[in-house]
N, C-alpha and C positions, 0 to 999 in steps of 0.2 A: 570658297568659290564665289566669285563675283557674278551675280545674276542680274545686276542692274543694267539697264539699257545705256549705251554709250553714244555720245555725239561724235560724229566724224566729219571731216571736211570732204569736199567733192574730190573724187579719185582722179578726175580728169584735169581740173584747173586749180584745185586747192582752195577754192572759195568756200566760205561758210554762209553765204547769202543764199537762202533757199526759200521756196514757197511750198507750203504743205498741200499735197494733192489728195491724199487719202489718210484719214486718222487711223491710229492703231486699233486693231480688232483682236489683239492678243488676249487669250483667256487664262494664261498661266504666267507665273513669275520666273520660269526657267524654260529653256528649249525643250520641245517634245521630240525625242529622237525619231519616233514613228513618222513625224511630219517631214522628215528629211529623206524619206524614201523617194526614189524616182517615180514610183507609181502612187504616191500620196494623192488623196482626193480632198485634202484640207484646204479647199479653195476659200478665199475671202478671209483667211486668218493670217495676219501679217503685222509687223511693226508699222510705225508711221512711214509713209512714202512721200518723198519730197522731190522737187525739181530744182536744180541749180539755176539761179537767176543769171549767172554769168555765161555758162556754156550749154545749159539745157539738159545735162545728164540727170536721169531719174534714178533714185536709189532709196533704200531703206535707211531711215535715220530719225531718231537714235535706234540702235539695235544691239543684239547680244555681243559680248566680248568675243573676239576672234578665237580665243582658246576654246570657248564653249561650242562654237560652230564646228571647229576642227574635231572636237571630241564626238560630236553628234555624227559627223560623216564617217569617222573611224569605226563607230559602234553600229551603224545602221545595217540592217539586213532587209532584203527585199525579194522574197520568193516569187511574188507576183511578176516581177521583171523576167524571171526565168520562164514563166508560163507564156509571156508575150514574145518569146524569142523569135517566132516566125515573122512577126511584123518588123522586128529589129533587123533581121537578116535581109528582108526586102528593102528596107530603108537604107541600110549601110551598103548594100550591093550597089544601089543607085549612087550613093555618095562617093563611092570609091572610083567610079568611072572617070570623072574629070581629071584625076591626077595623072592618068595615062597621057593626056595631052599637055598638062601644065608642067610636068617634070621633063626637062630637056633629055633627049635621047642620048646626048653625049655626056651626061652627068657621071656616067660610069657606075652609079649605084641606084638602088631603089629601097631607101630606108624610110620607114614611116613610124611615127610615135603618136599614139592616141592618148591624150591626157584626160583623165577621168573616164577610163575605158570601161568601168563597172565589171561585168562578167566577161568582157573581152570579145564581143561579137565582131566589132570592127577589126580588131587585131587578127582574129581567126580568118576573116574574109580576105584581108590584105595578104596574110601569109599564104593562103591558098592561091592567090593571084601572083605569087612570085616575089612579093615584097619581103624585105627583112623587117618584120613588124614587132614593135614593142608596145607595151601599155604601162601606164602609171595610174594607180587607183588608191584613194585613201581608205576605202572600206575594207577592213580585214576579211569579212565574209565574202564580198564580191571578188576580191583579188584571189582568194583561195579557190573560188569557183573557177576562175579563169585558168589558174595554174593546174587545176585538176584536169583540164582539157589539153594540157601540154603547151600552154601559151607562155610567152615571155612577158609576164606582167609583174611589176614591182609594186609592193604595198607602200604607199606614202604619197608625197606630192613632189613637184619639181624642185621645190626649195629644200627638201630634206633627203633627196635620193641622189645617188651618183649616176648622172646621165652625162655622157661625153659631149664636149663642146663642138660646134660646127660639124655635126655628125649626120643629122637627118635631112633628107630631101623634102619631107612633108611632116608637118605637125598639125594635128587636128584637135579641136575642142568641140565635141558635139553635146549641146545642152549642158555646158559646164560653166561658161564665163559668168552667167547670171548668179551662180552660187558662190563665187569667190569673194573673200573679204577684201582682197586687194588686186583687182584685175590688172591695173597698170604694172604692178610688180610681176605678175604672171606673164604679161606680154614681154617684159624684159628677160624673164627666164627662158621663154621660148626663143627669143632672138639669140640668146647665147648658144642654144643647142642646134639651131637651124644652120645649114650650110649657107654661105653667101648666095643669094638668089633663090633660096629655098621657099617653099610654099606653105602658107599658114591658112588653114580653113577653120572658120568659127561659125557654128550654128547656134542661134539663140532666139529669144522672144523679142517681138518688136512693139514697144510701147507707143510708137507713132503710127501704127497700122490703122486702117479704117475700122477693123474689128475691135481693137483695143479702145479706140475713141468711142465707138458705138456702145460698147458694154460698160465703159466707165468703171465704177467701183465693183461691178459684177464680172469684170474680165477674169476668167478662171486662173490666169497666171499670177494674180496678186496673192502670193503665198509666203509663209514664214521662211521657207528655204531659199527664196529668191531675194537676193540682196541688191542686185543691179538690174535696171530695166533699160537696155540699150535700144537704139534704132540704128539703121545703117549710117545715119549721119553722125551720131555721137560715137559709135564704135569706130567708124572710119577715122574720126578726129583723134581718138586715143591711139589708134594704130600708127597714124602718121607722126604723132609725138614720140613714138617709141621705136622708130627705125624701120617702118614698113611703108610700102606703097600699095594702095588698094587696087586690085585688078578688076573685081566685079562684085556685085551684090544683088540678090534676088530672093523673092519670097519662095519658100520651099516647105511643103508639108511633110507628112510621114505616113507610113502604113501601120494600121492597128487592126487587131482582131475585132470583128463587129461586136462580139460579146463584151470585150473590154471597153470599146468606145461607148457602148450603152451604159456601162457602169459610171462613166464620167458625167452622164446626164442626170443621175440621181440627185446630186445636191441642188440642182436647179428646178427639177420638176419630177416629183415622185410618180404622179399619174402617167406621164409620158414614159418614164423609165420602165414602169410595170408593163405598159402596153407593148413597148418595143422588145422588152425581155421575153414576154409571152410569145410574140410573133417569131422572134429569133429562135427560141427554144423549139417551137412547133415545127419550124422549117429546117431545123438543124443547121442554122447559119452562124452559130456563135464563133466558130473557128475560122470563118472566112475572113481573109485579110482585105481591108479596104483602104484606099487612099483618102487621107483627111488633110484638107488645106483651107484654113480660114484667112489666110494671108497675114497672120500675126506671128509667123516664124520665118526667119530668113537665114541664108547662108552667105557669108562674105569670104572672099578669097583675097589674100594679100601676099606680097612678096617681100622677103627680107632685103633691105638695102645694105650694100656693103658686104 
């Protein structure tokens, strides 16, 4: 097994001319599968993070071999994600609404595929709203959780599963593109399975947001499992290079249980974490879902050309 970090060219323009933004803080010589959980709090542990001097794309480089990353996602289990289901339901219910307007009424179908669907919350909500909803998920554990709820979820990735071409009206990537070893290839995979004129929605972290700039090296999304750090500008450029037109992009937060949100504060300030935890427990607020938006997450909608 090759655990050495590997140099890679820019995924957007192919250049190898980069500037180091944040040095490596990795503490091990091989990937830690636990740090690839959606609910991981291993903030600040990451490979070197660089910016391409030609197009501005920010990414981890050098980094683990793609096969090691794939193995980590296949093996990862994340029971905490299940505990946070209520926040996910509120978030994905809101995310589903725009497709009712974006998908043409005369398309004749309502087919949606959620790539990296994890336990299938988005798939379940879409199905309940009358969509023919599919999911694809690399984690064996998460995809089994989804199928146990009667959902059409395939274990694997778009590149290694049989998904029909020109079939879906909508394809979504919620908090997925930043984890991919080859985002440009995934955009091509999505283009293949979307119907002409189909809608592609991507939600990800924004390295050019005011909060990311303010936090610098302490920005919480600098993590081992994040390989790419897009902005609306760089993601839009990559989409246009791969057969899409951008429709819109805007900052968009999410809903979290207050108790879970408080645990995210612990790596930064244990005294504040203990204070908030004590207050939340006394008032029995831990399970209350709250909206969280620091402006460093965005959702971009694009349309397949051709």
